[in-house]
C-alpha positions as CSV (number, residue, x, y, z in Angstrom):
1,X,40.5,117.4,121.5
2,X,40.9,118.9,125.0
3,X,38.1,116.6,126.2
4,X,40.0,113.5,125.2
5,X,42.0,111.6,127.9
6,X,45.7,112.6,128.2
7,X,46.9,109.3,126.7
8,X,44.8,109.7,123.6
9,X,45.9,113.4,123.1
10,X,49.5,112.3,123.4
11,X,48.9,109.6,120.8
12,X,47.4,112.1,118.4
13,X,50.4,114.4,118.8
14,X,52.8,111.4,118.4
15,X,51.1,110.4,115.1
16,X,51.1,113.9,113.7
17,X,54.7,114.8,114.0
18,X,57.0,114.4,111.0
19,X,59.8,112.7,112.8
20,X,59.8,108.9,113.4
21,X,59.3,108.0,117.0
22,X,59.4,104.6,118.7
23,X,59.7,103.5,122.3
24,X,61.1,100.4,124.0
25,X,60.8,98.8,127.4
26,X,63.7,97.7,129.6
27,X,64.1,94.5,127.5
28,X,64.4,96.7,124.4
29,X,61.1,95.4,123.0
30,X,59.2,98.1,120.9
31,X,56.2,99.4,122.7
32,X,55.1,102.1,120.2
33,X,55.8,103.1,116.6
34,X,54.3,106.2,115.0
35,X,53.3,106.8,111.3
36,X,56.5,108.7,110.5
37,X,58.6,105.8,111.7
38,X,56.5,103.5,109.5
39,X,57.2,105.8,106.5
40,X,61.0,106.0,107.2
41,X,61.6,102.4,108.0
42,X,59.0,100.7,105.8
43,X,57.7,98.6,108.7
44,X,54.1,98.6,109.8
45,X,53.5,99.2,113.5
46,X,51.5,95.9,113.7
47,X,54.7,94.0,112.6
48,X,57.1,95.5,115.1
49,X,55.2,96.0,118.4
50,X,56.6,93.5,120.9
51,X,59.7,92.7,118.9
52,X,63.2,93.7,119.9
53,X,65.2,96.4,118.2
54,X,67.7,93.6,117.2
55,X,65.0,91.8,115.3
56,X,63.6,94.8,113.5
57,X,66.9,96.6,112.8
58,X,69.5,93.8,112.3
59,X,71.9,96.1,110.5
60,X,72.3,98.0,113.8
61,X,72.5,95.0,116.0
62,X,76.2,94.6,115.8
63,X,77.0,98.1,116.8
64,X,79.4,98.2,119.8
65,X,77.8,101.3,121.2
66,X,74.1,101.3,120.4
67,X,72.9,104.8,121.2
68,X,69.5,103.7,122.7
69,X,71.0,101.0,124.9
70,X,73.6,103.4,126.1
71,X,71.0,106.0,126.9
72,X,68.8,103.5,128.8
73,X,71.7,102.2,130.8
74,X,73.5,105.4,131.6
75,X,70.7,108.0,131.5
76,X,72.7,110.1,129.0
77,X,70.7,111.3,126.0
78,X,72.1,111.3,122.4
79,X,71.2,114.1,120.1
80,X,71.5,114.4,116.3
81,X,73.7,111.4,115.8
82,X,73.9,110.4,112.0
83,X,73.8,106.7,111.2
84,X,72.7,104.5,108.4
85,X,70.3,101.6,108.7
86,X,68.6,99.1,106.4
87,X,64.9,99.6,105.8
88,X,62.3,96.9,105.1
89,X,63.3,96.9,101.4
90,X,67.0,96.3,102.1
91,X,67.9,99.9,101.2
92,X,70.5,101.9,103.3
93,X,68.9,105.0,104.7
94,X,70.8,107.9,106.3
95,X,69.0,109.1,109.4
96,X,69.7,111.4,112.3
97,X,68.7,109.9,115.7
98,X,68.0,111.3,119.2
99,X,67.6,109.1,122.2
100,X,66.2,109.7,125.7
101,X,65.2,107.8,128.8
102,X,61.5,107.0,129.2
103,X,60.3,107.4,132.9
104,X,57.0,106.8,134.7
105,X,55.2,109.3,137.0
106,X,57.5,108.3,139.9
107,X,60.7,109.0,138.0
108,X,61.6,105.3,137.5
109,X,63.2,104.3,134.2
110,X,60.8,102.1,132.2
111,X,62.5,102.2,128.8
112,X,63.7,104.5,126.2
113,X,62.6,106.6,123.2
114,X,64.3,107.2,119.9
115,X,63.4,109.7,117.2
116,X,64.4,109.3,113.5
117,X,64.9,112.1,111.0
118,X,65.2,111.0,107.4
119,X,68.3,112.6,105.9
120,X,67.9,111.1,102.4
121,X,67.0,114.5,100.8
122,X,69.6,116.3,102.9
123,X,72.2,113.8,101.7
124,X,71.2,114.2,98.1
125,X,71.3,118.0,98.3
126,X,74.7,117.7,100.0
127,X,76.1,115.6,97.2
128,X,74.6,118.0,94.6
129,X,76.2,121.0,96.3
130,X,79.4,118.9,96.6
131,X,79.5,118.4,92.9
132,X,79.4,122.2,92.5
133,X,82.0,122.8,95.2
134,X,85.5,122.9,93.9
135,X,87.0,122.0,97.3
136,X,84.6,119.1,98.1
137,X,87.2,116.4,97.7
138,X,90.0,118.3,99.3
139,X,90.1,117.8,103.0
140,X,92.3,119.8,105.4
141,X,92.4,122.2,108.2
142,X,96.1,122.3,108.7
143,X,98.0,125.5,108.1
144,X,99.8,124.0,105.1
145,X,96.4,123.3,103.4
146,X,95.1,126.6,104.6
147,X,97.8,128.4,102.7
148,X,96.9,126.5,99.5
149,X,93.2,127.3,99.9
150,X,94.1,131.0,100.2
151,X,96.0,131.2,96.9
152,X,93.8,128.8,94.8
153,X,91.1,131.4,93.9
154,X,93.8,133.8,92.6
155,X,95.5,131.0,90.6
156,X,92.2,129.9,89.2
157,X,91.3,133.5,88.1
158,X,94.5,133.5,85.9
159,X,95.1,131.7,82.6
160,X,98.8,131.2,83.3
161,X,100.4,127.8,83.1
162,X,100.5,126.1,86.4
163,X,103.0,123.5,87.7
164,X,101.8,121.3,90.6
165,X,104.6,119.4,92.4
166,X,103.9,116.8,95.0
167,X,104.7,113.2,96.0
168,X,102.5,110.4,94.7
169,X,99.2,110.2,96.5
170,X,99.1,113.9,97.5
171,X,96.1,114.6,95.3
172,X,97.6,116.6,92.4
173,X,94.7,115.8,90.0
174,X,92.2,116.8,92.7
175,X,93.8,120.2,93.0
176,X,93.9,120.6,89.3
177,X,90.2,119.9,89.0
178,X,89.5,122.3,91.9
179,X,91.3,125.1,90.1
180,X,89.5,124.3,86.9
181,X,86.1,124.4,88.7
182,X,87.0,127.8,90.2
183,X,88.0,129.3,86.9
184,X,86.2,131.0,84.1
185,X,86.8,127.8,82.1
186,X,84.6,125.6,84.4
187,X,81.8,125.4,81.7
188,X,84.3,123.6,79.4
189,X,86.0,120.3,79.8
190,X,88.7,119.3,82.2
191,X,90.9,116.7,80.5
192,X,93.7,114.7,82.1
193,X,96.5,112.8,80.4
194,X,99.1,110.6,82.1
195,X,102.2,111.3,80.1
196,X,104.2,108.5,81.7
197,X,101.7,105.8,80.6
198,X,102.2,106.1,76.8
199,X,105.2,105.9,74.5
200,X,106.1,108.9,72.4
201,X,104.2,107.9,69.2
202,X,101.0,107.2,71.1
203,X,101.3,110.2,73.4
204,X,101.7,112.5,70.4
205,X,98.5,111.2,68.7
206,X,96.8,111.3,72.1
207,X,97.6,114.9,72.6
208,X,97.4,116.3,69.1
209,X,95.1,113.9,67.3
210,X,95.6,112.7,63.7
211,X,94.1,112.9,60.3
212,X,92.7,110.0,58.2
213,X,95.6,108.3,56.4
214,X,98.3,109.6,58.7
215,X,99.3,106.0,59.4
216,X,98.0,102.4,58.9
217,X,94.5,101.9,60.3
218,X,94.0,105.7,60.6
219,X,90.7,105.5,58.7
220,X,89.0,108.5,60.3
221,X,90.1,111.8,61.8
222,X,90.6,111.7,65.6
223,X,90.7,114.8,67.7
224,X,93.5,114.9,70.3
225,X,93.2,116.0,74.0
226,X,94.1,119.6,73.1
227,X,91.1,119.7,70.8
228,X,88.8,118.0,73.3
229,X,89.8,120.4,76.0
230,X,89.3,123.5,73.8
231,X,88.2,126.4,76.0
232,X,88.9,124.3,79.1
233,X,91.8,122.9,81.1
234,X,94.4,120.2,80.1
235,X,96.3,118.4,82.9
236,X,99.6,116.9,81.8
237,X,100.2,114.5,84.6
238,X,103.7,113.1,85.3
239,X,105.2,115.7,82.9
240,X,108.7,114.9,84.2
241,X,108.6,111.6,82.3
242,X,108.2,112.8,78.7
243,X,111.1,112.3,76.3
244,X,113.3,115.1,74.9
245,X,111.5,114.9,71.5
246,X,108.1,115.3,73.1
247,X,109.4,118.1,75.2
248,X,110.4,119.9,72.0
249,X,106.9,119.5,70.5
250,X,105.2,120.6,73.7
251,X,107.4,123.7,74.0
252,X,106.2,124.9,70.5
253,X,102.6,124.4,71.6
254,X,103.1,126.5,74.8
255,X,105.1,129.2,72.9
256,X,102.8,129.6,69.9
257,X,99.5,128.2,71.2
258,X,99.1,126.1,68.0
259,X,99.5,122.4,67.3
260,X,99.4,120.2,64.2
261,X,97.6,116.9,64.2
262,X,99.6,113.9,62.9
263,X,99.3,113.9,59.1
264,X,98.3,117.5,58.9
265,X,100.3,120.6,57.8
266,X,97.7,123.1,58.9
267,X,98.3,124.6,62.4
268,X,95.3,124.5,64.7
269,X,94.9,127.3,67.3
270,X,94.5,126.2,70.9
271,X,92.7,128.0,73.7
272,X,93.5,125.6,76.6
273,X,94.9,126.3,80.0
274,X,97.8,124.0,80.8
275,X,98.3,122.5,84.2
276,X,101.4,120.2,84.5
277,X,101.9,117.9,87.5
278,X,104.9,115.8,88.6
279,X,106.2,113.9,91.5
280,X,109.8,114.6,90.6
281,X,112.1,117.5,91.4
282,X,112.0,119.4,88.1
283,X,115.0,121.6,89.0
284,X,117.1,118.5,89.5
285,X,116.0,117.1,86.2
286,X,116.9,120.4,84.5
287,X,120.3,120.4,86.3
288,X,120.9,116.8,85.1
289,X,119.9,117.8,81.5
290,X,117.0,115.4,81.5
291,X,114.4,118.1,81.0
292,X,114.7,121.2,78.8
293,X,115.2,124.3,80.8
294,X,113.2,126.5,78.4
295,X,110.2,124.1,78.7
296,X,110.6,124.1,82.5
297,X,110.4,127.9,82.6
298,X,107.3,127.8,80.4
299,X,105.6,125.4,82.8
300,X,106.8,127.0,86.0
301,X,104.9,130.3,85.6
302,X,102.9,129.5,88.7
303,X,103.9,126.7,91.1
304,X,102.0,124.8,93.8
305,X,103.8,122.4,96.1
306,X,101.5,119.9,97.8
307,X,102.5,118.9,101.3
308,X,102.9,115.2,102.2
309,X,100.5,113.7,104.7
310,X,103.2,113.4,107.4
311,X,103.6,117.2,107.1
312,X,99.9,117.7,108.0
313,X,99.1,114.9,110.5
314,X,96.3,116.9,112.0
315,X,94.3,116.3,108.8
316,X,94.4,112.5,109.3
317,X,91.3,112.2,111.4
318,X,89.3,114.4,108.9
319,X,90.5,112.3,106.0
320,X,89.8,109.1,107.8
321,X,86.2,110.3,108.6
322,X,85.7,111.1,104.9
323,X,86.9,107.7,103.8
324,X,84.8,105.9,106.4
325,X,81.7,107.8,105.1
326,X,82.7,106.9,101.5
327,X,83.1,103.1,102.2
328,X,79.9,103.0,104.3
329,X,78.1,104.3,101.3
330,X,79.8,102.0,98.7
331,X,79.8,98.9,100.8
332,X,76.5,99.4,102.6
333,X,78.0,99.1,106.0
334,X,77.5,101.1,109.2
335,X,81.0,101.6,110.6
336,X,80.8,104.3,113.2
337,X,84.4,105.5,113.1
338,X,87.9,104.8,114.6
339,X,88.6,103.7,118.1
340,X,91.1,105.9,120.0
341,X,93.7,103.1,119.8
342,X,93.3,102.7,116.0
343,X,93.5,106.5,115.5
344,X,96.7,106.6,117.6
345,X,98.2,103.9,115.3
346,X,97.2,105.9,112.1
347,X,98.6,109.1,113.6
348,X,102.0,107.4,114.2
349,X,102.5,106.2,110.6
350,X,104.7,108.3,108.2
351,X,102.6,107.5,105.0
352,X,105.1,107.2,102.2
353,X,102.1,106.7,100.0
354,X,100.4,109.8,101.4
355,X,96.6,110.2,101.3
356,X,96.1,107.3,98.9
357,X,97.8,105.0,101.4
358,X,95.5,106.2,104.2
359,X,92.5,105.5,102.0
360,X,93.8,101.9,101.3
361,X,94.2,101.3,105.0
362,X,90.6,102.4,105.7
363,X,89.4,100.1,102.9
364,X,91.4,97.2,104.4
365,X,89.8,97.9,107.8
366,X,86.3,97.7,106.1
367,X,87.0,94.2,104.9
368,X,87.4,93.0,108.5
369,X,85.0,95.5,110.2
370,X,81.3,95.4,109.4
371,X,80.0,97.8,112.0
372,X,80.9,99.6,115.2
373,X,84.4,101.1,115.6
374,X,87.5,100.2,113.7
375,X,89.9,98.5,116.1
376,X,93.7,98.0,115.8
377,X,93.1,94.4,114.7
378,X,91.2,95.6,111.6
379,X,94.2,97.7,110.4
380,X,96.9,96.3,108.1
381,X,99.2,93.9,110.1
382,X,102.4,95.9,109.2
383,X,101.0,98.9,111.1
384,X,100.7,97.0,114.4
385,X,104.5,96.4,114.5
386,X,105.4,100.1,114.3
387,X,106.5,101.4,117.7
388,X,105.1,104.7,119.0
389,X,106.9,107.8,117.8
390,X,108.2,110.2,120.5
391,X,105.7,112.8,119.4
392,X,102.6,110.6,119.2
393,X,101.1,108.9,122.2
394,X,99.2,105.6,122.2
395,X,95.8,107.3,122.9
396,X,94.9,110.2,120.6
397,X,92.9,112.8,122.4
398,X,92.3,116.4,121.4
399,X,95.0,117.4,123.8
400,X,97.4,114.9,122.2
401,X,96.5,116.2,118.7
402,X,97.2,119.8,119.7
403,X,100.5,118.8,121.3
404,X,101.5,116.8,118.2
405,X,100.5,119.7,115.9
406,X,102.6,122.2,117.8
407,X,105.6,119.9,118.1
408,X,105.6,119.2,114.4
409,X,105.4,122.9,113.6
410,X,108.4,123.7,115.8
411,X,110.3,120.8,114.3
412,X,109.6,121.9,110.8
413,X,111.0,125.3,111.6
414,X,114.1,123.8,113.2
415,X,113.3,125.0,116.7
416,X,112.4,128.6,115.6
417,X,109.4,129.2,117.8
418,X,108.5,132.6,116.3
419,X,108.3,131.0,112.8
420,X,106.3,128.1,114.2
421,X,103.9,130.5,116.0
422,X,103.4,132.4,112.7
423,X,102.6,129.2,110.9
424,X,100.1,128.2,113.6
425,X,98.5,131.6,113.6
426,X,99.1,132.3,117.3
427,X,101.3,134.7,119.3
428,X,104.8,133.4,120.3
429,X,103.8,134.0,124.0
430,X,100.7,131.8,123.5
431,X,102.9,129.1,121.9
432,X,105.3,129.2,124.8
433,X,102.4,128.8,127.3
434,X,101.0,125.9,125.3
435,X,104.4,124.2,125.1
436,X,104.6,124.5,128.9
437,X,101.0,123.5,129.7
438,X,100.9,120.6,127.3
439,X,104.3,119.3,128.4
440,X,105.6,119.2,124.9
441,X,109.2,118.1,124.7
442,X,111.2,120.1,122.1
443,X,114.6,118.7,122.9
444,X,115.1,117.3,119.4
445,X,114.5,120.8,117.9
446,X,116.9,122.4,120.5
447,X,119.6,119.8,119.7
448,X,119.2,120.4,116.0
449,X,119.6,124.2,116.6
450,X,122.6,123.7,118.8
451,X,124.2,121.4,116.2
452,X,123.7,123.9,113.5
453,X,125.2,126.7,115.6
454,X,128.2,124.5,116.3
455,X,128.6,123.7,112.6
456,X,128.5,127.4,111.7
457,X,131.1,128.0,114.4
458,X,133.4,125.3,113.0
459,X,133.0,126.7,109.5
460,X,134.0,130.2,110.7
461,X,137.0,128.7,112.5
462,X,138.1,126.8,109.4
463,X,137.8,130.0,107.4
464,X,140.2,131.8,109.8
């Protein structure tokens, strides 16, 4: 091989490597296309030489920031950038690309080169691992989520009844599934019942099942959710909405660990871990005599409170990235992400609908955006009318995110910087330096603290 001309030796090497490689000239017409590129894309080299990238890869033509074009025009290479493109059979293929400038012997730019690494197997393995990973669908790096992640393994190791409280859209069922998947019961079923969706008579038969002849049309025995979940976990969602009569029946099951199907007089033993979830304040319902206190104490053995999305804004970019990846896969699109302006708008919103609302916003953007970056015009119109919050700038950089994170932590602790520093996992002196260097305004927190001190002073004066 050493006797061959340099150009032929280079061609042998190019054809032998496992990564797809193609080159383009300054008009972005393909000048070479190796065997691995043929395998990955499904195109033969004879069919692509001399054609432009836009013609061969139309799914990437609408991208606002084509990596190869940007590299040729700026000289800046791109490395390990994951994208999806449509192959010759119309299938969406995940690949990782690297781009570089192609130069002649005199150092003049004559085109560009792009390598393709097929990630189909990697993606499949990632999904398989994801199915085994209890936390795969729970996204968050905030301190509030970190505290939940810390206690979840211990909660999962126990069989104690768990009460999950959180507003609608915070992911109560996801956490319940994660705890089940971490527990010794993971080889048995996880069963969820929405208690607010059914009237008492239907909910009773749904939970406990019935025997043939128990009522009209009951021709066969039907197992209830307690029987189906035997050995596993039963999630009673929206537990705060059940009637007093159903509360009484459920209390007996929790106390004695037995239940009776409708039409039966024989108790059935139950080995099921109960997880209850609600978006209501259960203590308030007990105080208003709308929920039995003895049942509440049975359910409230271990309690998890899920934070609302506005309490963990720093997780918004991570969640948005996950949803963009999800809708790219489901809708066969190639949306690259959020523009800085769109991210700034999402960071300013308060999310009364929590994570579910953010997911709906991303899905709305996918209707209007087929590729490139999601722009403000792709977001729901009602978002565009929201003015910028004091703590959230128009352009969301990493510096802005850090400042927002710190300001929110201090505000949550009513201006107590020591408590905020503990939550953030940094030293109070470090927090002070960051507040100063990032120019964070904490006037609202200080005013709140001053007002509270004044209120305490007036209370003491009144007592005298």
